[in-house]
N, C-alpha and C positions, 0 to 999 in steps of 0.2 A: 538774545542772539549774540554770539561771540564774533569779534572782528578779526579777520585773518591778519597775519603779519604783513606789514608793508615791506617794500624792497627798495634799497638804494642801488644806483648803477654800480657803485663800488662793490656791493655784495654780489651782483650779477657777474661781474668780472672775476671776483674771487672764486665763485662757485664753478664757473665754466672754463676759466683760463682763456677766455676770448679776448679779442682786440677791439679797442674803442675806435670806431670809424667816425663817429660824430657825437656831440653832446658832452656834458661834464659829469664827473663822478658823483656829484652831490644830487643829481636828479633822483627822484623817488617815484615809486609806483604802488598803486593800491593792491595789485594782484598780477597774476600771469595767466594768459589765455592763448589758445591756439585756433579758435574758431572766429574767423573774420566777421561773422554775422552777429556774434554776441559779445565780443571783446569791448570793454569800455574805454573811453578816451584816456583815463588815467591808469590803464593797465599797460603791461608790457606784452607785446604780441610776438609770439615765437612762430616763425614760418616753418611748419613741418611738412616734409615731403612724404606722402603716403602712397599706397598702391594706386589710388585713383585720383588723388588731389595733391597739388603742390601749393603750400601756403605762400610761397614766394610770388605766385601769380596774383595774390590778393593784397600785396603790400600797398599798392596805389589806392585800393579801396579803403583800407584802414587809415591811410594818411588823409584821405578825403573826410573821414569821420573824426579827425583830430587826435589820432593816437599819438602818445608822447614818447614811445620807445618801441624798438623792434630788435629781435635777435634773428640773424640770417646766417645761412651757410656762406663762408667766404668765397666759394667758387661760383656763387649765384649772383654776385653783385652786378654783373654785366646785364642781368635781366631786370634790374631794379631801377626805379626812377631816382637815381643818385643825385640828380640836380635838386630834388626836393628834400633830400636827406642831409647831405654834407653842407656844413655852414649854416644850417637852419636850427630850429628849436627841437628837432627830433633826435633822441638818443638812439644810436645804432651800434650794436655789438655784433661782430663777425666771429663765427666759430667754425670748427672743422665739420661738425655734424650737429644739426639742431635737435635730433632725437636724443643723442647722447647728452647734449647740453640740458635738455629738459630733465633727464634723469639726475644729472649732477646738481641742478638747482633744487630738485625735490629732496635729494640727500642732504644738501645744505640746510634746507628748511626743517627737515626731521631733527637736526641737531641743534636747533636754536633755543629750545626750551627744556624744561624738566619733564621729560616725556617717556612713558613706557610704551613700547610698540609690541603688539601682539599680531602675528601674521598667521593666516589660516590657509592651508591648501589641502587637496585631496581629490579623489575621482568623483565623489558625491558628497553633498552636504555642506559645501563651503559656505554658500549664502545663508542657509538656515542656521548653521552654527554661528556665523558672524552676527546674525540678527539676535540669536539667543544670548550671545555674549553682550551685545548692546544692552539688552534688557537686564542682564545680571549686573552690569556696571552702572546702570542708570541710578542716579541719586547718590552714588558713592564717588564716582570720578567723572569729571567733565571729559567726554569722549568724542573723538573724531572717528567716523566710520565710513567705509566704502559705500558709495551709492550705486545702485543698479549693478551693472556688470563691468564697472571701471576697474578691472583687475589685471590689466596687461601693461606693457611698457609705456603706453600713453596714459591709460586710465589711472595707474598707480601714482605717477607724478601729479596729475590733476587733483587727485584726492589729497595728497600731501600739501598742495598749495592752499588748501582750505584750513590748514593748521593755524591756530590762534594762540596767543600767550596763555590763555585760560585753560587750554587743553592739558590734561595730565595723562591721558591714554589715547592710543590710536589702535583701532581694530581693523585690520587690513586683509582683504581677500586677495590671494595670489592665484591666478590661473595660468595654464600653460598648454601648449600642444606640441612642443618639441623639447629635446634635451637642451639644457643650458639656460632655459628661460627663467626658471625659478631662481637660479643663481644670480642672474642679472637683476631680477626684481628684489631679491634679498639684499643685494649690495646697495640698492637704492634706499630701502626702508630700514636696514640694519635692525632686525627684530631682537627684542629682549626675550620674547616667548614665541615659540613656534608650535603650531598645532597641525597635525596631520590626521585627517578624519578617517581615511581609508584608501585603499588602492584597488582599482578594478580595471576591466578592459575598456578604458575610455581613451580617445585620441590615438588608437592603434595605427591609424593611417600615418601619423608622424613619428611614432615610437616603436612600432613593430611587435612588441610583446608586453605582457603584464609586468615581467621582471624589469623591463626598461622603464615602464611607468613608475614602478617603485623607486628605481634609482633617481628618476627625474624629480619625484616628490621629495626624496631624501635630500636633494640639494639644499632645501630650506635649512636643514640642521647645520650645514657647513657655514651658513651666513649668520648664525646666532652670535650675538655679542659675547665677549668674555663674561662668564658668570651667568649666561643665559640658560633658559629652561626649555626642554622639549616636552610636549604633551602628546602622547602617542596612544593609538587604539590597541589595547591589549587583545581584543577579539579578532584582530586582523593580523595573521602571522607575518605578512610582508611588512606591515607598519611596525609591529613590535620588534622585528629584527633590525630595524633602522637604529635602534638604541645603541647598537655596537659600532656605528660608523663615526661617532663624535664623542668627545669627552665633555659631556654636559649633563647636568641633573635631568632626570626623567620622571615625569608623573604619568602613570598609565591610567586610562579610563576604559570602562567596558563592563560586561557582565561576568567576565572571568574572575574567579576567586582571588587571583593575584593582583587585580586592578586596585590602584590606590583610591580612585573615585569610581564607585561601583553602583550598578543598577540591580536591585534585587526585587523579587516578587512582581515581575512585569506583567501587567494585565491590560487587555483591551476592553473598554466599556463603551456603552452607547455614546458617552460624552467625550471619549478620547482615551489616550494611553495613561495608565497609572503605574507608578513604580516607587520603590524605596530608594532614596539617594543615600548611599553610605560613603562617608568621607572620614579622614583623620579627625575632623572637628566634630563628628557626630553623624546622626542619621535623621532623615525626615521623609515623610511621604509627599510625593509630587504628582500633581494632576496636569497633564498636557492637553491642550484643546485640539489635538490632531489624532487621527486614527493610525498614523504611520508608525510601525514598530521601529523603523530606522531613525525616527526623530528622537527616540530615547537615547540612542547612541550620540546624536548631536547634542542633546541636552547634557549628557554626561561630560562631553568635551567642554561645553560651556561652563559647567560647574567646576571642572578642573581649572579652567582659565580664571574663573572668579576667585577660586581659592588661591591661585598663584598671584593674583592682583590684590589679595588681602581683603576680599569681600566676605562679610560674615555669612554663616550658613543660612540664617533666616532671610537675608537679602537675596542670596542665590536662589532659594526656593521661590520667593516672591517674583523674581525676575523670570524664572523659567515658566511660572504659571501665568505671567502676563503676556507671554509670547503668542502671537497669532501668525500662522503661515501666510506668506504672500500669495496673491492670486497665481494659480498655476502650479503651486507647490503642495500637492496633496491636501487641498482644502475640500471640505464637504459642501456642496451646493445643493440646496433643496429646490427642486423644480415642482411644477404642478403635477397632479395625479400621484403624489407621494413618491415621485421618482427622485433618487439620490444620485448625484454625480460626484465622483471622485476626480477632481480637476488637478491632474499632475502633468499639465501640458507644457510647463516651462522648458523642460529639456529631458533627454533620455540617453542612457547608455545601458549596457547589459546588467550592471549591478543595480541601478535604480529601477530598471524595468522589472527585474525579478522581485525586488522588494515591493513594488507597487502591486504586482500580481498576488503576492503573499498577503498584502493588506486587504485586497479585494476578497480573497478567499476567507480570511479571518473574520471579516465583517458580514459574511453571508447571512447568518441566522436563517430566517425562512424566506429571504428574498431571492429572486432570480438574479444571477450575476452575468454581466456583459462586459467584455474587454474590447475597447476600441483603440487600436494601436497603430501609430505611425512609425516610419522608419527610424532607426538609430543611426545617426550619421557619423562620419569620420572613423570608421572601423576598418578601412583598408581592405586587404584581400581576405580578411576573416569575416566580412560582412554577412555573406550568405550563411555560413556555419553558425554564427552567433544569432542570427534571426531565426533559423530553424530551432535552435535551442530554446529561444523564447516561446515559440509555438509549443514545444514539448512541455514547458513549464505551465502554460495556460491549460493544456489538457490534463497534466498531472494534478493541477490544483482544482480540477473538476469545475472549471468555469463553464457556465451554461452556453454562452454564445461568444464567438470571436469575430471581430471585424478588423481587417488589416488594410492599411493604405500605404502606398509608396512603391518604390522600385523593388523592395524586398518583401512585399506582401505575400507573394506566392511561397516564399521560403518559410515565412511564419506559418502559413496555412499547411504547408507540407509537414513541418515539424509537429503541428497539432495532429495531423492525420496519422503520423507514425505512431502516435499514442492512442489511436482508435477514437479520435474525436470525429464524429460523423460529418459528412459533407453538408448535411442539412443544418448544421450548427456553425458553419464557416461562411464568411463572405469577404471577398477582396474587391477593391475598387478605389476610385479616388475619393476625396473628402465629400464632394457633393453627392456621389452615388451612395456613400455610407450614410449620410444624413437622410437621404430619401428612404433608404432601407430601414433605418431606425424608426422613422416616423410610422412605418407600417408594422413594425415588430415590437416596439416598446409596449410594456404593460404597466399598469399601476403597481407601485411598490418595487420596481426594478432598481437594482444597484449597478451603476455604470462607471467603469474606469475609463478615462480618456487620457492617453499619454503618447508622446512622441518627441523627437528632437526639435529644437527651436526652429530649424528650417522647415519643418513640416506644418507649422502653424495650426496645430490640432485644437487650439482654443476656439477656432471657428466652428468646430463640431459642438463644443460645449455651449457656445452662445446660441447656435441654431436650435439645439435641443431644448435649452432653457426657454427660449422664446416660444417654440412650438408647444412644449408641455404646458407652459403657463396659459397659452391661448386656448388649448384644448380644455383645460380645467375651467376657464372662464366661460367658454361656450357651453360646457356641460351644465354649469351652474345656472346659466341663463335659460337653458331649455327646461331645467327643473322648476324654475320660478314661473314659467309661463302657464 
């Protein structure tokens, strides 16, 4: 286990440009934290003001726990127990804005060692691509990676604070929901390599159009360091066009014949996707343990990243094949009664929803197919139109039954009905109603896709059906043995 960089108060002042309220510049800290519940006594506590919480309100609490240093907003000192801070053992730095200071300290940390930073953004596939890159780099470079969804203006600094002298690479996920956000994140992490997976109708509530989404994702390329490298999806015209906005070397990935890192002979098998990985260093057959066709694109992006980081082709292949999708990211779950659940419940937007429906249809074989879909959130005034389009895709894919939950469930059903999907094959209701309906309609051997935006918590449907199907199978076995 690597040990993160320690901090001196002098370094904190240099990074933030803050003023020293109390303490001495030779004070040092094991790390930097923002959560008063978990920050350690030898850490530096940064009081962040968020939408629902203000860290300045918890300064007294962290002082009670023996904290040795704090960073506060200069305009908030009147709210603080200054009698416990000034003249005492606690180091206190005042800054104009603590969120800005957090990013400045993260940027300082990024530049402390011999480190290559690879940043990933896109409408879909950021997390899966990041995890694939982790696997590709494993055993070759000591790598820091984003954990969970820490991919915004708070999460990115917290990730960079985990950097250690031993790290030689950082694989960072950058998220956004408004213009300018990727620019801010890129300025913090200063990437050497930038990966854009795709552009689709996500976060339209804050961006308005897909073209605006493309421009927002393209901000990453403007933040690449001199001599940096862009890795772009050749199969996505909007992403491929971004090559023209900056003077940087570009590696294209995709199934397009012009891609530098290409996927050929792509096939779905019972065990997952299979494809030939073709690169300037040679070709090799790759087996992925996921049925999602879109995961091939993510794997190609990861292979291009590995190539850019100097990883040999055989190590790239091994890394891709060692990858297993996280829960809720198009994993196959085997339930009782030979029911198979495609659990893609982590999140959803129109692009990923369409890809999931395509995967369900491609895996059909002789099984009956059921799509259980929750709302796609943050689509603004295009929500109803885009949900109707998903309904059409379900019908066009000849899915046997559709269950829709959420505010836009009727729009999904209406879209399916427009394509002559009969009313007897459609059901709309809340999650509990859908679970009850599934318990009466599921048959042995069914293949069920469950997907929706994070706020829809569609994993509750997966868990309920898993438990019910397993219980039904045990009960049937018990009756047979009597």
